[in-house]
N, C-alpha and C positions, 0 to 999 in steps of 0.2 A: 503494498499501498503505499503509495510516492503522491503525496499533494500539498495543493496549498489551498488553504481557506482564509479569504478576506473575511474581518471583523471590522461591521460598523455599530461603534461605542452611538447606542443614541441618550448619551448624558454628553457636555461637554465640561463639566466640572469637574477637574484636578482629582477634585477627594472621591471620587463618585466610587461606591459598591459597586456599580457593575461592571467602570471599568478596570479593579481591580479585579472583577472574578474572569474579566478579559485578558486582564497580562496574566492570571492565576494558569486559562486554557493555555496561553501562547507558550506560559514557562513549564509545561509539563505535556504538553502534547503528544497524542500517542509517536512510539519511533515513525519515518517515515513522513510524518504529516506537518508541515508547519502553520501555523497560526497567524496569520498578516493584520497586525491590527491598522488599520486606516483611516490615520491622523488626518487633519486636514479638513476638518466638516464643515467645523465654524467659519472658516475662511469660504466656503461654497456657497457665490450666492442664489436666492432665492431660484427656484427655475424662471426663466421667463421664456416663452419663444424666441423674442427677438433676439434675441443675446447666443443662442444655439443654434450656433451657424458652423458649418465649416472652416468658413475665413477668420472665426473670431470668439472659439471656445475657451470661456474664463480660465487660466491656469488652473486655476482648486479646481474646479469639475472638471477639467479632463484630467487631469491626475489623478480625482477620485472612476475616472471610466479606466481611464490604464490599469490603474490597482485590481480592478476588481474582473476584469478582463483576462489580463492572464493568473486568474487566480481559478480553483477547480471546481468551488464554492461558494458558500457567501454563509453568513450567519451574524446575523443579531444580535448587538446582549444589548439590551435596552432596559431602563424603566419605564411605568407609566404617568405619564399630563395628562393628572385632567381626566381619564378614561378615557386615552387613545395613545396611538404613538407622538414621542418628542417631534418638533415640526423637524429638526437639524435630520433625524434618520426619514422621514416621509419628503421631505429634501434631497437628499441622497439617492431612493429609489427612484423619483422624480426624473433628477439626472441622468440615472443607471435605465432608464425606463425606453431612454430615446436613442436613434431615432426610434417610429414603433418597430416592434418586430424585430429588432435588428440590436437592441440594447444590450450593455454589460452580461446583465445579467441571466438572457434568453438562454435555456437548457440547464443552466445551472443549480444544483441540488442547493436550496437555501433552508435555512433556519432558525432558528428566534428563541431564544431563553433569557432569564434578567431575572429579575428582585425588586418588590419596590416593598416600603414599611407600611403595607394595605394588610387586608385579612386576605385581598382577591391575588395579592404575586403579580400583578400584570397579566391578568390571563384578559382584558383588551385592551391595551396597546401588543398585544403580540399577535393576537388576531386579526387583530387591523395591520399591522407588518406585515402577516403571511399572507391574507388579501391583495394589498401593494403591491408583494411581492409577486405574485400569483399571477395579476395583470402584467407587470411589469416582466412577464416569462419565463420567471424560474418555475422549477419543478421544488414547489414545496413540497417539504419530506415533514408530514404530523407527528413519526412517532417522536421527531427531539425535540419538538413545545415543548420548555417548561419554563412554568409560570408560578414564582418559588417566593412566597413573602416570608419577607425580613422580621416579622413581628413575632419575639421572642426567641427568635433563632439567628445564629451569629455564622450566618452565609460562605462568609468567608474562611470558618474555621470548622465547618459541623461537618465530618466524613463524608454524612449520608446525603445532605445537598452539594457535598466538590463532586461525589462519583458520580449524582444523575446527571451533570453537567459535564465531568470525564468523559462519562456512557454516552450523553447525546456528539461531542464533538469525536469519541469514534465511531457513532452512526452517520453520523454527515459524511464522516470521511471514505465509509466502506459502503454508503448510499450506489449504489449502481441503477442508472438513470433508463428504463424501459424505452428499448427504441420502436418507433413507431411505426407500424406500415407504411407503406407510399404508396 
């Protein structure tokens, strides 16, 4: 198993628990798997078709597309903001969805994990991210969606939580996209 998983972190906060989880997953990736945290999402302008043309794609958006295009899989590690995915993650998926039908995520296995300090663990954000990624052309791997509540659980050190998250990375890395009949 050799592949690269591009990770989109839905929180821009330096001390974000979800960023720390992404770093743990990167630092303890299965053998043969590179977990590449795509930084710079704060620099990607809000998607605007007026500025998305081949002659002048903003540098941060072009870098995002390039990193994800070079990856074999995509993983969102995200909290939930006001019952949905953070704007920075939504914006990244918007940029990755273009050009329509040929965006950087088309055909790539996609998973979403993360935690929030609520009893729901981010399940609405994760469902929205999966739906948006599917529309962008990704192959959403439903079995690895993990929405973990951080209420009463130290998600950065709990062996059960970390085991499930590492299992999600392993499952995403091993996932085989079914060939479609021509």
